[in-house]
C-alpha positions as CSV (number, residue, x, y, z in Angstrom):
1,R,91.1,113.8,92.9
2,L,89.6,111.8,96.0
3,N,91.1,112.1,99.2
4,Y,90.5,110.6,102.7
5,C,87.1,109.1,101.9
6,G,86.6,107.3,105.2
7,R,88.1,104.7,107.3
8,G,84.8,102.8,106.3
9,M,85.6,102.8,102.8
10,S,84.7,99.0,101.3
11,D,85.9,97.2,98.6
12,Q,82.4,97.6,97.1
13,L,82.1,101.5,97.6
14,I,85.5,101.8,95.7
15,E,84.1,100.0,92.8
16,E,81.0,102.1,92.8
17,L,82.8,105.3,93.3
18,C,85.7,104.8,90.5
19,G,83.0,103.2,88.2
20,G,82.1,106.8,87.4
21,C,85.3,108.4,87.4
22,E,87.6,107.0,84.9
23,N,89.3,110.3,84.5
24,L,90.3,110.2,88.4
25,R,94.0,110.8,88.8
26,S,94.9,110.4,92.4
27,L,92.9,108.1,94.8
28,A,94.0,108.5,98.7
29,L,92.8,105.2,101.0
30,G,95.2,105.6,103.7
31,G,93.9,104.3,106.8
32,C,91.1,102.7,105.0
33,Y,91.2,99.2,107.1
34,R,88.4,97.4,105.2
35,V,90.2,97.5,101.9
36,T,91.5,94.7,100.3
37,D,93.1,93.2,97.4
38,K,89.8,93.3,95.6
39,G,89.1,96.8,96.0
40,V,92.4,97.8,95.1
41,A,92.2,95.7,91.9
42,S,88.6,97.1,91.2
43,A,90.2,100.8,91.5
44,V,93.1,100.0,89.1
45,R,90.9,98.2,86.5
46,L,88.5,101.1,86.7
47,L,90.7,104.1,86.6
48,P,92.9,104.1,83.9
49,S,94.1,107.9,84.4
50,L,95.4,106.8,87.8
51,R,98.4,108.4,88.7
52,V,99.0,108.6,92.3
53,L,97.9,105.9,94.6
54,E,98.1,106.1,98.6
55,L,97.5,102.8,100.4
56,T,98.9,103.7,103.9
57,S,97.9,101.7,106.6
58,C,95.9,99.4,104.4
59,E,96.6,96.3,106.6
60,R,94.7,93.6,104.5
61,L,96.5,93.9,101.5
62,S,98.6,91.2,100.3
63,I,101.2,90.5,97.1
64,N,97.9,90.4,95.1
65,A,97.4,94.1,95.4
66,I,100.8,94.8,94.0
67,R,100.0,92.4,91.3
68,S,96.9,94.4,90.1
69,I,99.0,97.6,90.5
70,T,101.6,96.6,88.1
71,S,99.1,95.9,85.9
72,L,98.9,99.6,85.1
73,G,102.1,99.5,83.1
74,G,104.0,103.1,83.4
75,S,100.8,105.1,84.2
76,L,101.5,105.2,87.8
77,R,103.9,107.9,89.3
78,S,103.7,107.6,93.1
79,L,102.5,104.7,95.1
80,S,102.5,104.7,98.8
81,L,102.1,101.2,100.8
82,A,103.7,102.5,104.2
83,K,102.4,100.4,107.4
84,C,100.7,97.8,105.2
85,S,101.8,94.9,107.5
86,Q,100.6,92.0,105.2
87,L,103.2,93.1,102.6
88,G,106.1,92.4,104.7
89,D,109.1,94.3,104.1
């Protein structure tokens, strides 16, 4: 489980951290304003065991992040996208 890893979390750092944590089941990036679609795509690609993904207030995310997330198939059990303003309603 990786929680509240800092608002300065970047896409590159996500890729580096997730690359060695393939059994990670929970990732909370709420408020990490530097995270983009690329970081989310890296996380879901590198974390096949991911069950919980919290992206609240990640304001740089677009519909492309949703597309990456849905590539997980049925493995994700909980997803939070509250206050992601670029996603709209």
